[in-house]
N, C-alpha and C positions, 0 to 999 in steps of 0.2 A: 809551251803546250806540247805534250807528249804523247805521244803515235795513241795509246788509248783514247786521249781525249779527244782525237781527230776522227773517232770512230763513223764510218759513212753511212749507216742504215742504225733507224731506230725500231723496227721489228727483228731486226736478227742479230746478236748479240757475238761476240767473239766466243762465246762458250757455244753457241749455238753451231758456228760455224765449224769447231771443232768437231761437234757432235756428227755433223754430216761428213766432215772427211773420216770419222772412225767407219761410219757405214760406208765408203766407198771402201777403205782399208779391208775392210773382211771381203772384198771381193776380189782383192789382189791372187796375180798368180805367179805365186813365189815358190816352185818345186824346189828349188836350189838353195837359197840363202833361208827362206823360212821367215823373211823380214819383211812384212807384210806395212806397206805405206799408202797412205789416204790423201789427197787433198780435196778441198772445198773452195772455188773462187767465186767471189763475191761479186756483181754487178748492179749497177742502177737499178732502181725499182726492186730491190730485193730479190733477184733472181741469181740461183746459183747451178755452178756445173761442178760435179763429182766426177773423180777420175781417182786411179789406183797406177800401183806398179806393175810391169807386166815384164817377165825374167822370160831369158832366152837361154839355151844351153850354151849359144854363141855369147857368152857375156857380155862382150862390148854393145851388142843390139837391142840389151836390157834396155827399156823406159821408163824412167823416175815416174813417179804421179804428177809431180807439177808440169812435166812436159807434155805428159799425156792430157793434163787440163788445157794446153796452151793448143795442143793440135784441135781439140775438141772446140775451144775457144772458135777459135781460125776458122775454123771448117764450118763453124756458124754465123759467121761473118763478124763476127766481134770483135775487137780490140780494147777495149777498156776496163780490165779487171780494178776492181778496189782494193779488193785484199783478198788475200788465199791463207788457208789455213792447211796445216800439215800434219799428220800425225803418223807415227809408226811405230812398230813392236817387234819383235821377236819372242818375244816369249809369251805373255797373256793380255788379251784386251784390255785388262788391269792398267798396264802400264801405259795403254794409249794418251792417259790423261795425266800422268805421273812424271814423264821425262821427255823434254826437248826433242825433236826430229827436225834439224834445220837443213832446209833445202842445201841440198850439195852444189858446188861451183857453178857448175856446169847448168842448174837450175835456174840460180841467182841472176845467170847472164842471159838465160832465154827469156825470163821474166821481165828484168829490167827493160827488156826491149819493148814492154808494151806498157810499162809505167813505171820510174825513177821513185813516184810517188806511193806505188801501193804499200799496202800494210801486210805483214805476213804475222801471223795468229801460230803460235805454238804452247803445249801443255808444259806444264809445270806441277809441282807439287803442291804448288798454292792458288793454281787454277791458269785460266788463260792468259799468255803473254805476248804483248802487242807490239812489233815492231815496223820500223819504215826499213822500207827495203833496200834505200840508195844509204842506208847508214850498214846493212849486212853486206851491200858491196861496193864500198867506196870505191874511185876511180875505175868504176865500169869500163871494156872496153864499148867502145861508141865511133861510129864514122859523123858524127853531128861536131861539128866542133864549138858548136856554142853551147855543149851540156857539160857541166863541170862533174 
């Protein structure tokens, strides 16, 4: 069964989640790279958290949209995202939906902390593409010896 067939919502489609990530990307603070990234995390009951990247003059303390979403999620007492959509562009808003923007390795590892079965939605020229996080980060670091 494909990741798309496992989609957890009847009300919010992968395309809808990408649209919400695009809205968040429009709010990114990116004075240095001009690379806007937005994320939208889907939870049970079709609730969504939106987040964006926030740059800093000290590049190492820049926070990615995905990790910003995790911070929001945890601060709200949540631990169980079902899916996350990620979009990014330094060109125009038109590229938000035609070019994939996969989470970086650090974001993949942080997301894995909250659910190896999470789905990741990215844009492509043919529409939304849905991936399983565990396939995007095989053999992730874990302290749980029972996790593969």
